[in-house]
C-alpha positions as a Markdown table, in Angstrom:
| # | Residue | x | y | z |
|---|---|---|---|---|
| 1 | Met | -80.9 | 49.0 | -26.3 |
| 2 | Ser | -81.9 | 46.1 | -28.3 |
| 3 | Pro | -81.3 | 42.6 | -27.1 |
| 4 | Ile | -78.9 | 41.8 | -30.0 |
| 5 | Arg | -76.6 | 44.7 | -29.1 |
| 6 | Ile | -76.6 | 43.5 | -25.5 |
| 7 | Leu | -75.6 | 40.0 | -26.6 |
| 8 | Ile | -72.9 | 41.4 | -28.8 |
| 9 | Leu | -71.5 | 43.4 | -25.9 |
| 10 | Leu | -71.5 | 40.4 | -23.6 |
| 11 | Val | -69.6 | 38.3 | -26.1 |
| 12 | Ala | -67.1 | 41.0 | -26.7 |
| 13 | Ala | -66.5 | 41.5 | -23.0 |
| 14 | Ser | -66.1 | 37.8 | -22.5 |
| 15 | Ala | -63.6 | 37.7 | -25.3 |
| 16 | Ala | -61.7 | 40.6 | -23.9 |
| 17 | Val | -61.5 | 39.0 | -20.5 |
| 18 | Leu | -60.3 | 35.7 | -22.0 |
| 19 | Ala | -57.7 | 37.4 | -24.1 |
| 20 | Ala | -56.5 | 39.3 | -21.0 |
| 21 | Phe | -56.0 | 36.0 | -19.1 |
| 22 | Leu | -54.2 | 34.4 | -22.1 |
| 23 | Val | -51.8 | 37.4 | -22.4 |
| 24 | Arg | -51.1 | 37.3 | -18.7 |
| 25 | Gly | -50.4 | 33.6 | -18.8 |
| 26 | Met | -48.0 | 33.9 | -21.6 |
| 27 | Ser | -46.1 | 36.8 | -20.0 |
| 28 | Thr | -45.6 | 35.0 | -16.6 |
| 29 | Pro | -42.2 | 33.1 | -16.5 |
| 30 | Thr | -42.3 | 29.4 | -15.8 |
| 31 | Thr | -40.0 | 28.4 | -13.0 |
| 32 | Val | -38.6 | 24.9 | -13.4 |
| 33 | Thr | -37.2 | 23.5 | -10.2 |
| 34 | Gln | -34.5 | 20.9 | -10.6 |
| 35 | Val | -33.7 | 18.8 | -7.7 |
| 36 | Val | -30.1 | 17.5 | -7.8 |
| 37 | Thr | -29.3 | 14.6 | -5.6 |
| 38 | Asp | -25.7 | 14.4 | -4.6 |
| 39 | Leu | -24.6 | 10.8 | -4.5 |
| 40 | Gln | -22.0 | 10.3 | -1.9 |
| 41 | Thr | -19.7 | 7.3 | -2.5 |
| 42 | Val | -18.6 | 5.8 | 0.7 |
| 43 | Val | -15.3 | 3.9 | 0.5 |
| 44 | Glu | -14.8 | 1.5 | 3.2 |
| 45 | Thr | -11.1 | 1.1 | 4.0 |
| 46 | Gln | -9.8 | -2.1 | 5.5 |
| 47 | Glu | -6.4 | -2.3 | 7.1 |
| 48 | Val | -4.3 | -5.0 | 5.4 |
| 49 | Ser | -1.5 | -6.7 | 7.4 |
| 50 | Glu | 1.9 | -6.6 | 5.5 |
| 51 | Thr | 5.3 | -8.3 | 6.0 |
| 52 | Gln | 8.7 | -7.9 | 4.3 |
| 53 | Val | 9.4 | -10.5 | 1.6 |
| 54 | Leu | 12.7 | -11.1 | -0.1 |
| 55 | Val | 12.4 | -10.2 | -3.8 |
| 56 | Ala | 14.7 | -9.8 | -6.8 |
| 57 | Ala | 16.2 | -6.3 | -7.2 |
| 58 | Arg | 16.5 | -6.9 | -11.0 |
| 59 | Asp | 16.0 | -9.5 | -13.7 |
| 60 | Phe | 18.1 | -12.6 | -13.3 |
| 61 | Ala | 19.2 | -14.8 | -16.2 |
| 62 | Val | 19.6 | -18.5 | -16.0 |
| 63 | Gly | 23.0 | -19.4 | -14.6 |
| 64 | Glu | 23.7 | -15.9 | -13.2 |
| 65 | Leu | 25.7 | -15.7 | -10.0 |
| 66 | Leu | 23.9 | -13.5 | -7.4 |
| 67 | Thr | 25.3 | -11.0 | -5.0 |
| 68 | Pro | 23.8 | -9.2 | -2.0 |
| 69 | Glu | 22.9 | -6.2 | -4.2 |
| 70 | Asp | 20.6 | -8.5 | -6.2 |
| 71 | Phe | 18.2 | -8.9 | -3.3 |
| 72 | Glu | 15.9 | -6.5 | -1.5 |
| 73 | Trp | 13.0 | -6.6 | 1.0 |
| 74 | Ala | 9.6 | -5.5 | -0.2 |
| 75 | Pro | 6.2 | -5.1 | 1.6 |
| 76 | Trp | 3.9 | -8.0 | 0.9 |
| 77 | Pro | 0.3 | -8.8 | 2.1 |
| 78 | Val | 0.5 | -11.5 | 4.8 |
| 79 | Met | -2.5 | -13.3 | 3.3 |
| 80 | Asn | -0.6 | -13.7 | 0.0 |
| 81 | Val | 2.6 | -15.2 | 1.4 |
| 82 | Val | 3.0 | -18.8 | 0.2 |
| 83 | Asp | 5.3 | -21.5 | 1.3 |
| 84 | Gly | 8.9 | -20.9 | 0.2 |
| 85 | Tyr | 8.8 | -17.1 | 0.4 |
| 86 | Arg | 11.6 | -15.7 | 2.6 |
| 87 | Thr | 10.1 | -13.2 | 5.1 |
| 88 | Glu | 12.3 | -10.9 | 7.1 |
| 89 | Glu | 10.7 | -12.0 | 10.3 |
| 90 | Glu | 11.5 | -15.7 | 9.8 |
| 91 | Phe | 14.7 | -15.4 | 7.7 |
| 92 | Pro | 16.5 | -12.2 | 8.8 |
| 93 | Asn | 19.8 | -13.5 | 7.3 |
| 94 | Ala | 18.3 | -14.6 | 4.0 |
| 95 | Val | 20.3 | -12.1 | 1.9 |
| 96 | Glu | 23.6 | -13.3 | 3.3 |
| 97 | Glu | 22.6 | -17.0 | 3.0 |
| 98 | Leu | 21.4 | -16.8 | -0.6 |
| 99 | Ser | 24.3 | -14.6 | -1.8 |
| 100 | Gly | 26.6 | -16.6 | -4.1 |
| 101 | Ser | 23.6 | -18.7 | -5.3 |
| 102 | Ile | 23.0 | -19.3 | -9.0 |
| 103 | Ala | 19.7 | -18.7 | -10.8 |
| 104 | Arg | 18.4 | -22.1 | -11.9 |
| 105 | Ala | 15.5 | -20.4 | -13.8 |
| 106 | Gln | 14.6 | -16.9 | -15.1 |
| 107 | Ile | 13.6 | -14.6 | -12.2 |
| 108 | Tyr | 12.1 | -11.2 | -12.8 |
| 109 | His | 12.4 | -7.8 | -11.0 |
| 110 | Arg | 10.4 | -7.6 | -7.8 |
| 111 | Glu | 9.5 | -11.4 | -8.0 |
| 112 | Pro | 9.6 | -13.1 | -4.6 |
| 113 | Ile | 12.6 | -15.4 | -4.3 |
| 114 | Leu | 11.8 | -19.1 | -4.2 |
| 115 | Pro | 14.5 | -21.7 | -3.3 |
| 116 | Gln | 13.4 | -23.9 | -6.2 |
| 117 | Lys | 14.7 | -21.3 | -8.6 |
| 118 | Leu | 18.2 | -21.1 | -7.0 |
| 119 | Val | 21.1 | -23.4 | -6.7 |
| 120 | Val | 22.7 | -22.7 | -3.4 |
| 121 | Lys | 26.4 | -23.2 | -2.8 |
| 122 | Gly | 27.0 | -26.7 | -1.5 |
| 123 | Glu | 24.0 | -28.2 | -3.2 |
| 124 | Ser | 24.3 | -30.9 | -5.9 |
| 125 | Gly | 24.7 | -29.3 | -9.3 |
| 126 | Phe | 26.2 | -26.0 | -8.1 |
| 127 | Met | 29.2 | -26.3 | -10.3 |
| 128 | Ala | 27.1 | -27.4 | -13.3 |
| 129 | Ala | 25.0 | -24.2 | -12.8 |
| 130 | Leu | 28.2 | -22.2 | -13.0 |
| 131 | Val | 29.3 | -23.6 | -16.3 |
| 132 | Gly | 28.0 | -21.8 | -19.4 |
| 133 | Pro | 26.0 | -23.5 | -22.1 |
| 134 | Gly | 28.1 | -25.8 | -24.3 |
| 135 | Met | 31.1 | -25.5 | -22.0 |
| 136 | Arg | 32.8 | -27.9 | -19.6 |
| 137 | Ala | 34.4 | -27.6 | -16.1 |
| 138 | Ala | 38.0 | -29.1 | -16.1 |
| 139 | Thr | 40.3 | -29.2 | -13.1 |
| 140 | Val | 44.1 | -28.9 | -13.2 |
| 141 | Glu | 46.6 | -29.1 | -10.4 |
| 142 | Ile | 48.3 | -25.8 | -9.4 |
| 143 | Ser | 50.8 | -24.5 | -6.9 |
| 144 | Thr | 51.9 | -21.1 | -5.7 |
| 145 | Glu | 54.5 | -21.0 | -8.4 |
| 146 | Ser | 52.2 | -22.2 | -11.2 |
| 147 | Ala | 49.3 | -19.9 | -10.3 |
| 148 | Ser | 50.8 | -16.5 | -10.2 |
| 149 | Gly | 51.7 | -16.6 | -6.5 |
| 150 | Gly | 48.1 | -17.2 | -5.4 |
| 151 | Phe | 46.8 | -14.1 | -6.9 |
| 152 | Ile | 44.5 | -16.0 | -9.4 |
| 153 | Leu | 41.0 | -16.0 | -8.0 |
| 154 | Pro | 37.6 | -17.2 | -9.1 |
| 155 | Asp | 36.2 | -15.4 | -12.2 |
| 156 | Asp | 39.7 | -14.3 | -13.3 |
| 157 | Gly | 40.9 | -14.9 | -16.8 |
| 158 | Val | 44.1 | -16.9 | -17.4 |
| 159 | Asp | 46.2 | -18.4 | -20.1 |
| 160 | Val | 47.1 | -22.1 | -19.7 |
| 161 | Ile | 50.8 | -22.8 | -20.4 |
| 162 | Leu | 52.3 | -26.3 | -20.9 |
| 163 | Thr | 56.0 | -26.9 | -20.1 |
| 164 | Arg | 57.4 | -30.2 | -21.3 |
| 165 | Glu | 60.6 | -31.9 | -22.4 |
| 166 | Val | 61.1 | -32.7 | -26.1 |
| 167 | Glu | 63.8 | -34.5 | -28.0 |
| 168 | Val | 66.0 | -32.4 | -30.2 |
| 169 | Asn | 67.9 | -34.2 | -33.0 |
| 170 | Thr | 70.9 | -32.2 | -34.1 |
| 171 | Gly | 72.1 | -34.8 | -36.5 |
| 172 | Asp | 75.0 | -36.1 | -34.4 |
| 173 | Tyr | 73.1 | -36.7 | -31.3 |
| 174 | Val | 69.7 | -36.5 | -29.7 |
| 175 | Ser | 69.2 | -34.3 | -26.6 |
| 176 | Glu | 66.3 | -33.2 | -24.5 |
| 177 | Arg | 65.1 | -29.6 | -24.4 |
| 178 | Thr | 62.5 | -27.9 | -22.3 |
| 179 | Val | 59.8 | -26.0 | -24.3 |
| 180 | Thr | 56.9 | -23.9 | -23.2 |
| 181 | Thr | 53.6 | -23.4 | -25.2 |
| 182 | Thr | 50.5 | -21.5 | -24.4 |
| 183 | Ile | 47.9 | -24.1 | -25.2 |
| 184 | Ile | 44.7 | -22.2 | -24.3 |
| 185 | Glu | 44.1 | -18.4 | -24.0 |
| 186 | Asn | 41.8 | -16.4 | -21.8 |
| 187 | Val | 40.1 | -19.1 | -19.8 |
| 188 | Arg | 37.6 | -18.3 | -17.0 |
| 189 | Val | 38.5 | -19.6 | -13.6 |
| 190 | Leu | 35.4 | -21.1 | -12.0 |
| 191 | Ala | 36.9 | -22.1 | -8.7 |
| 192 | Ile | 40.1 | -22.4 | -6.7 |
| 193 | Asp | 39.8 | -25.6 | -4.7 |
| 194 | Gln | 36.2 | -25.2 | -3.3 |
| 195 | Val | 36.1 | -21.4 | -3.4 |
| 196 | Phe | 33.7 | -20.1 | -6.0 |
| 197 | Arg | 33.7 | -16.4 | -5.2 |
| 198 | Gln | 36.5 | -13.9 | -4.7 |
| 199 | Ala | 34.6 | -12.5 | -1.6 |
| 200 | Glu | 35.1 | -15.8 | 0.1 |
| 201 | Val | 38.8 | -15.6 | 0.0 |
| 202 | Gly | 38.9 | -12.7 | 2.4 |
| 203 | Gly | 42.3 | -11.5 | 1.3 |
| 204 | Glu | 44.4 | -10.4 | -1.7 |
| 205 | Ser | 45.6 | -13.8 | -2.6 |
| 206 | Tyr | 44.6 | -17.4 | -2.1 |
| 207 | Val | 46.9 | -20.5 | -2.6 |
| 208 | Gly | 45.0 | -23.6 | -3.6 |
| 209 | Asn | 45.9 | -27.0 | -4.9 |
| 210 | Thr | 43.5 | -27.2 | -7.9 |
| 211 | Ala | 41.9 | -24.7 | -10.3 |
| 212 | Thr | 38.6 | -25.5 | -12.1 |
| 213 | Leu | 38.5 | -23.8 | -15.5 |
| 214 | Glu | 35.6 | -23.3 | -17.9 |
| 215 | Val | 36.6 | -24.7 | -21.3 |
| 216 | Ser | 35.1 | -26.1 | -24.4 |
| 217 | Pro | 34.9 | -29.9 | -24.9 |
| 218 | Arg | 38.0 | -29.9 | -27.1 |
| 219 | Glu | 39.9 | -27.8 | -24.7 |
| 220 | Ala | 39.0 | -30.2 | -21.9 |
| 221 | Glu | 40.6 | -33.0 | -23.9 |
| 222 | Leu | 43.7 | -30.8 | -24.5 |
| 223 | Leu | 44.0 | -30.1 | -20.7 |
| 224 | Ala | 43.8 | -33.8 | -19.9 |
| 225 | Leu | 46.4 | -34.7 | -22.5 |
| 226 | Ser | 48.7 | -31.8 | -21.4 |
| 227 | Gly | 48.6 | -32.9 | -17.8 |
| 228 | Arg | 50.1 | -36.2 | -18.8 |
| 229 | Met | 52.8 | -34.6 | -21.0 |
| 230 | Gly | 54.2 | -32.0 | -18.6 |
| 231 | Ala | 53.6 | -29.3 | -16.1 |
| 232 | Ile | 50.7 | -26.9 | -16.4 |
| 233 | Ser | 50.9 | -23.2 | -15.3 |
| 234 | Leu | 48.3 | -20.5 | -15.3 |
| 235 | Ser | 49.1 | -16.9 | -16.3 |
| 236 | Leu | 46.8 | -14.2 | -15.0 |
| 237 | Arg | 45.3 | -11.9 | -17.6 |
| 238 | Pro | 44.0 | -8.3 | -17.0 |
| 239 | Trp | 40.3 | -7.7 | -16.4 |
| 240 | Ser | 40.1 | -5.7 | -19.6 |
| 241 | Asp | 40.6 | -9.0 | -21.5 |
| 242 | Asn | 37.4 | -10.6 | -20.1 |
| 243 | Lys | 35.2 | -9.4 | -23.0 |
| 244 | Ser | 37.4 | -11.3 | -25.5 |
| 245 | Arg | 36.5 | -14.7 | -23.9 |
| 246 | Val | 33.4 | -14.9 | -26.1 |
| 247 | Asn | 35.7 | -15.1 | -29.2 |
| 248 | Arg | 37.8 | -18.0 | -27.9 |
| 249 | Glu | 35.5 | -20.6 | -29.3 |
| 250 | Ser | 36.3 | -19.4 | -32.9 |
| 251 | Arg | 40.0 | -19.7 | -32.3 |
| 252 | Thr | 40.2 | -23.4 | -33.1 |
| 253 | Glu | 43.1 | -22.8 | -35.5 |
| 254 | Leu | 45.2 | -21.5 | -32.7 |
| 255 | Leu | 44.3 | -24.5 | -30.6 |
| 256 | Asp | 45.5 | -26.7 | -33.4 |
| 257 | Met | 48.7 | -24.8 | -33.7 |
| 258 | Ala | 49.2 | -25.0 | -29.9 |
| 259 | Asn | 48.5 | -28.7 | -30.0 |
| 260 | Pro | 50.8 | -30.4 | -32.4 |
| 261 | Tyr | 50.2 | -33.8 | -30.8 |
| 262 | Gly | 46.4 | -33.5 | -31.3 |
| 263 | Gly | 46.6 | -36.2 | -34.0 |
| 264 | Gly | 46.8 | -38.9 | -31.4 |
| 265 | Gly | 50.6 | -39.4 | -31.5 |
| 266 | Ser | 53.0 | -40.1 | -28.6 |
| 267 | Gly | 53.3 | -36.5 | -27.6 |
| 268 | Val | 57.0 | -36.2 | -28.5 |
| 269 | Thr | 58.2 | -33.5 | -30.9 |
| 270 | Val | 61.5 | -34.0 | -32.6 |
| 271 | Tyr | 63.6 | -30.9 | -33.4 |
| 272 | Arg | 66.3 | -30.9 | -36.0 |
| 273 | Asn | 68.7 | -27.9 | -36.2 |
| 274 | Gly | 66.4 | -25.9 | -33.8 |
| 275 | Gln | 63.2 | -26.5 | -36.0 |
| 276 | Ala | 60.4 | -28.9 | -35.3 |
| 277 | Ala | 60.7 | -31.8 | -37.7 |
| 278 | Gly | 57.8 | -32.6 | -40.0 |
| 279 | Gly | 55.5 | -35.5 | -38.9 |
| 280 | Gly | 56.1 | -34.7 | -35.2 |
| 281 | Ser | 53.3 | -36.1 | -33.1 |
Protein backbone atom coordinates (compact mmCIF):
# COMPACT_ATOMS: atom_id res chain seq x y z
CA MET A 1 0.00 0.00 0.00
CA SER A 2 1.31 3.31 -0.93
CA PRO A 3 2.11 5.90 1.68
CA ILE A 4 -0.59 8.28 0.34
CA ARG A 5 -3.34 5.74 0.90
CA ILE A 6 -2.06 5.07 4.41
CA LEU A 7 -2.16 8.79 5.17
CA ILE A 8 -5.70 9.07 3.80
CA LEU A 9 -6.85 6.14 5.93
CA LEU A 10 -5.33 7.67 9.07
CA VAL A 11 -7.01 10.99 8.42
CA ALA A 12 -10.35 9.28 7.80
CA ALA A 13 -10.01 7.19 10.97
CA SER A 14 -9.17 10.27 13.02
CA ALA A 15 -12.15 12.11 11.59
CA ALA A 16 -14.40 9.16 12.38
CA VAL A 17 -13.18 8.99 15.97
CA LEU A 18 -13.64 12.78 16.37
CA ALA A 19 -17.13 12.60 14.91
CA ALA A 20 -18.01 9.78 17.28
CA PHE A 21 -16.92 11.87 20.28
CA LEU A 22 -18.92 14.87 19.04
CA VAL A 23 -22.05 12.80 18.55
CA ARG A 24 -21.69 11.25 21.99
CA GLY A 25 -21.24 14.65 23.59
CA MET A 26 -24.34 16.04 21.95
CA SER A 27 -26.48 13.08 22.96
CA THR A 28 -25.50 13.14 26.64
CA PRO A 29 -28.03 15.26 28.71
CA THR A 30 -26.60 18.13 30.72
CA THR A 31 -27.70 18.08 34.34
CA VAL A 32 -28.00 21.52 35.90
CA THR A 33 -28.00 21.43 39.64
CA GLN A 34 -29.81 24.35 41.27
CA VAL A 35 -29.13 24.96 44.86
CA VAL A 36 -32.03 26.65 46.61
CA THR A 37 -31.34 28.23 49.92
CA ASP A 38 -34.37 28.57 52.12
CA LEU A 39 -34.22 31.80 54.06
CA GLN A 40 -35.78 31.40 57.41
CA THR A 41 -37.13 34.63 58.90
CA VAL A 42 -36.82 34.61 62.59
CA VAL A 43 -39.35 36.88 64.32
CA GLU A 44 -38.39 37.80 67.77
CA THR A 45 -41.43 38.36 69.98
CA GLN A 46 -41.21 40.63 72.97
CA GLU A 47 -43.83 40.62 75.65
CA VAL A 48 -45.44 44.11 76.05
CA SER A 49 -46.99 45.08 79.39
CA GLU A 50 -50.56 46.38 79.07
CA THR A 51 -53.03 48.10 81.34
CA GLN A 52 -56.70 49.08 81.05
CA VAL A 53 -57.27 52.72 80.06
CA LEU A 54 -60.61 54.55 80.02
CA VAL A 55 -61.57 55.47 76.44
CA ALA A 56 -64.60 56.87 74.62
CA ALA A 57 -67.13 54.26 73.54
CA ARG A 58 -68.25 56.53 70.67
CA ASP A 59 -67.69 59.98 69.19
CA PHE A 60 -68.55 62.87 71.54
CA ALA A 61 -69.65 66.26 70.26
CA VAL A 62 -68.85 69.49 72.07
CA GLY A 63 -71.37 70.16 74.83
CA GLU A 64 -72.68 66.59 74.95
CA LEU A 65 -73.74 65.15 78.31
CA LEU A 66 -71.99 61.81 78.94
CA THR A 67 -73.50 58.70 80.51
CA PRO A 68 -71.85 55.51 81.87
CA GLU A 69 -72.50 53.80 78.53
CA ASP A 70 -70.26 56.36 76.81
CA PHE A 71 -67.11 55.01 78.50
CA GLU A 72 -65.26 51.70 78.27
CA TRP A 73 -61.96 50.14 79.36
CA ALA A 74 -59.47 49.24 76.64
CA PRO A 75 -56.02 47.57 76.74
CA TRP A 76 -53.19 50.07 76.41
CA PRO A 77 -49.39 49.63 76.43
CA VAL A 78 -48.00 50.73 79.78
CA MET A 79 -45.11 52.54 78.10
CA ASN A 80 -47.64 54.72 76.16
CA VAL A 81 -49.70 55.81 79.16
CA VAL A 82 -49.31 59.58 79.69
CA ASP A 83 -50.32 61.87 82.52
CA GLY A 84 -54.07 62.34 82.62
CA TYR A 85 -55.08 58.90 81.36
CA ARG A 86 -57.48 57.11 83.67
CA THR A 87 -56.22 53.57 84.29
CA GLU A 88 -58.44 50.95 85.88
CA GLU A 89 -55.75 50.19 88.43
CA GLU A 90 -55.46 53.78 89.71
CA PHE A 91 -59.03 54.98 89.02
CA PRO A 92 -61.37 51.97 89.37
CA ASN A 93 -64.41 54.26 89.81
CA ALA A 94 -63.59 56.57 86.89
CA VAL A 95 -66.73 55.67 84.93
CA GLU A 96 -69.02 56.61 87.81
CA GLU A 97 -67.02 59.76 88.60
CA LEU A 98 -67.02 61.07 85.03
CA SER A 99 -70.61 60.16 84.21
CA GLY A 100 -72.65 63.33 83.96
CA SER A 101 -69.68 65.30 82.63
CA ILE A 102 -69.92 67.43 79.52
CA ALA A 103 -67.55 67.26 76.56
CA ARG A 104 -65.57 70.50 76.41
CA ALA A 105 -63.94 69.46 73.10
CA GLN A 106 -64.49 66.89 70.35
CA ILE A 107 -63.59 63.35 71.52
CA TYR A 108 -63.37 60.45 69.09
CA HIS A 109 -64.19 56.77 69.44
CA ARG A 110 -61.52 54.78 71.34
CA GLU A 111 -59.68 57.98 72.28
CA PRO A 112 -58.35 57.97 75.88
CA ILE A 113 -60.32 60.26 78.14
CA LEU A 114 -58.41 63.32 79.30
CA PRO A 115 -59.82 65.54 82.09
CA GLN A 116 -58.92 68.64 80.08
CA LYS A 117 -61.59 67.71 77.55
CA LEU A 118 -64.40 67.32 80.08
CA VAL A 119 -66.33 69.66 82.33
CA VAL A 120 -67.09 67.68 85.47
CA LYS A 121 -70.17 68.49 87.50
CA GLY A 122 -69.31 70.99 90.21
CA GLU A 123 -66.56 72.67 88.21
CA SER A 124 -66.77 76.26 87.14
CA GLY A 125 -68.43 76.56 83.77
CA PHE A 126 -70.50 73.37 84.05
CA MET A 127 -73.80 75.14 83.42
CA ALA A 128 -72.27 77.13 80.57
CA ALA A 129 -71.26 73.83 78.97
CA LEU A 130 -74.85 72.58 79.21
CA VAL A 131 -76.27 75.53 77.30
CA GLY A 132 -76.43 75.19 73.53
CA PRO A 133 -74.76 77.69 71.18
CA GLY A 134 -76.62 81.00 71.04
CA MET A 135 -78.86 80.09 73.96
CA ARG A 136 -79.05 81.35 77.55
CA ALA A 137 -79.72 79.79 80.96
CA ALA A 138 -82.50 81.61 82.84
CA THR A 139 -83.80 80.60 86.26
CA VAL A 140 -87.38 80.95 87.50
CA GLU A 141 -88.87 80.23 90.89
CA ILE A 142 -91.16 77.20 91.09
CA SER A 143 -93.18 75.27 93.63
CA THR A 144 -94.92 71.92 93.75
CA GLU A 145 -98.08 73.51 92.37
CA SER A 146 -96.32 75.49 89.64
CA ALA A 147 -94.08 72.63 88.44
CA SER A 148 -96.51 69.78 87.75
CA GLY A 149 -96.31 68.36 91.26
CA GLY A 150 -92.56 67.81 91.12
CA PHE A 151 -92.67 65.57 88.06
CA ILE A 152 -90.71 68.04 85.93
CA LEU A 153 -87.10 66.83 85.79
CA PRO A 154 -83.90 67.94 84.00
CA ASP A 155 -84.02 67.60 80.20
CA ASP A 156 -87.81 67.63 80.13
CA GLY A 157 -89.67 69.99 77.83
CA VAL A 158 -92.09 72.49 79.35
CA ASP A 159 -94.33 75.41 78.44
CA VAL A 160 -93.93 78.60 80.46
CA ILE A 161 -97.24 80.08 81.59
CA LEU A 162 -97.73 83.56 83.03
CA THR A 163 -100.71 84.30 85.28
CA ARG A 164 -101.33 87.97 86.07
CA GLU A 165 -103.97 90.49 87.01
CA VAL A 166 -105.23 92.91 84.35
CA GLU A 167 -107.65 95.81 84.49
CA VAL A 168 -110.90 95.41 82.60
CA ASN A 169 -112.84 98.53 81.68
CA THR A 170 -116.49 97.72 81.06
CA GLY A 171 -117.41 101.37 80.50
CA ASP A 172 -119.14 101.89 83.83
CA TYR A 173 -116.35 100.73 86.04
CA VAL A 174 -112.87 99.22 86.00
CA SER A 175 -112.31 95.80 87.53
CA GLU A 176 -109.42 93.40 87.82
CA ARG A 177 -109.40 90.03 86.10
CA THR A 178 -106.92 87.17 86.25
CA VAL A 179 -105.62 86.09 82.85
CA THR A 180 -103.23 83.32 81.87
CA THR A 181 -100.95 83.27 78.83
CA THR A 182 -98.45 80.73 77.52
CA ILE A 183 -95.48 83.00 76.87
CA ILE A 184 -92.87 80.40 75.76
CA GLU A 185 -93.45 76.91 74.38
CA ASN A 186 -91.37 73.74 74.59
CA VAL A 187 -88.42 74.94 76.66
CA ARG A 188 -85.70 72.53 77.75
CA VAL A 189 -85.19 72.24 81.50
CA LEU A 190 -81.47 72.35 82.27
CA ALA A 191 -81.70 71.84 86.03
CA ILE A 192 -84.03 71.72 89.00
CA ASP A 193 -82.19 73.48 91.83
CA GLN A 194 -78.66 71.99 91.51
CA VAL A 195 -79.79 68.70 89.92
CA PHE A 196 -78.63 68.38 86.31
CA ARG A 197 -79.59 64.78 85.53
CA GLN A 198 -82.71 62.74 86.06
CA ALA A 199 -80.64 59.84 87.42
CA GLU A 200 -79.57 62.02 90.37
CA VAL A 201 -83.13 62.47 91.53
CA GLY A 202 -83.46 58.83 92.54
CA GLY A 203 -87.26 58.82 92.34
CA GLU A 204 -90.23 59.55 90.15
CA SER A 205 -90.58 63.17 91.22
CA TYR A 206 -88.44 65.95 92.61
CA VAL A 207 -89.67 69.12 94.26
CA GLY A 208 -87.32 72.08 93.86
CA ASN A 209 -87.42 75.81 94.42
CA THR A 210 -85.94 76.91 91.09
CA ALA A 211 -85.89 75.70 87.51
CA THR A 212 -83.15 76.67 85.07
CA LEU A 213 -84.38 76.83 81.49
CA GLU A 214 -82.54 76.98 78.17
CA VAL A 215 -83.93 79.98 76.29
CA SER A 216 -82.95 82.46 73.62
CA PRO A 217 -81.73 85.95 74.64
CA ARG A 218 -85.15 87.43 73.84
CA GLU A 219 -86.93 84.73 75.81
CA ALA A 220 -84.64 85.41 78.77
CA GLU A 221 -85.83 89.03 78.75
CA LEU A 222 -89.41 87.84 78.54
CA LEU A 223 -88.93 85.58 81.57
CA ALA A 224 -87.38 88.38 83.60
CA LEU A 225 -90.24 90.74 82.80
CA SER A 226 -92.90 88.08 83.39
CA GLY A 227 -91.49 87.29 86.83
CA ARG A 228 -92.19 90.91 87.85
CA MET A 229 -95.68 90.94 86.35
CA GLY A 230 -97.17 87.81 87.88
CA ALA A 231 -96.74 84.15 88.73
CA ILE A 232 -94.92 81.75 86.43
CA SER A 233 -95.92 78.11 86.07
CA LEU A 234 -94.40 75.27 84.08
CA SER A 235 -96.48 72.81 82.11
CA LEU A 236 -94.85 69.45 81.32
CA ARG A 237 -94.81 68.39 77.67
CA PRO A 238 -94.52 64.81 76.33
CA TRP A 239 -91.15 63.44 75.18
CA SER A 240 -92.50 63.20 71.64
CA ASP A 241 -92.40 67.02 71.45
CA ASN A 242 -88.66 67.24 72.08
CA LYS A 243 -87.75 67.27 68.39
CA SER A 244 -89.81 70.40 67.82
CA ARG A 245 -87.55 72.42 70.13
CA VAL A 246 -85.28 73.25 67.22
CA ASN A 247 -88.11 75.14 65.53
CA ARG A 248 -88.85 77.37 68.53
CA GLU A 249 -86.31 79.99 67.49
CA SER A 250 -88.31 80.68 64.31
CA ARG A 251 -91.51 81.31 66.28
CA THR A 252 -90.73 84.93 67.13
CA GLU A 253 -94.17 85.94 65.94
CA LEU A 254 -95.78 83.76 68.59
CA LEU A 255 -93.52 85.34 71.20
CA ASP A 256 -94.67 88.78 70.09
CA MET A 257 -98.29 87.69 70.36
CA ALA A 258 -97.70 86.18 73.78
CA ASN A 259 -95.89 89.34 74.91
CA PRO A 260 -98.20 92.32 74.33
CA TYR A 261 -96.11 94.36 76.78
CA GLY A 262 -92.91 93.85 74.82
CA GLY A 263 -92.95 97.45 73.65
CA GLY A 264 -91.67 98.58 77.01
CA GLY A 265 -94.97 99.71 78.56
CA SER A 266 -96.24 99.34 82.10
CA GLY A 267 -97.30 95.71 81.72
CA VAL A 268 -101.03 96.46 82.17
CA THR A 269 -103.56 95.44 79.51
CA VAL A 270 -106.92 97.21 79.56
CA TYR A 271 -109.95 95.18 78.47
CA ARG A 272 -113.18 96.77 77.22
CA ASN A 273 -116.26 94.60 76.83
CA GLY A 274 -114.12 91.48 77.20
CA GLN A 275 -111.65 92.49 74.47
CA ALA A 276 -108.12 93.85 74.84
CA ALA A 277 -108.18 97.56 74.08
CA GLY A 278 -105.87 98.85 71.39
CA GLY A 279 -102.65 100.46 72.58
CA GLY A 280 -102.43 98.20 75.63
CA SER A 281 -98.88 97.94 76.92
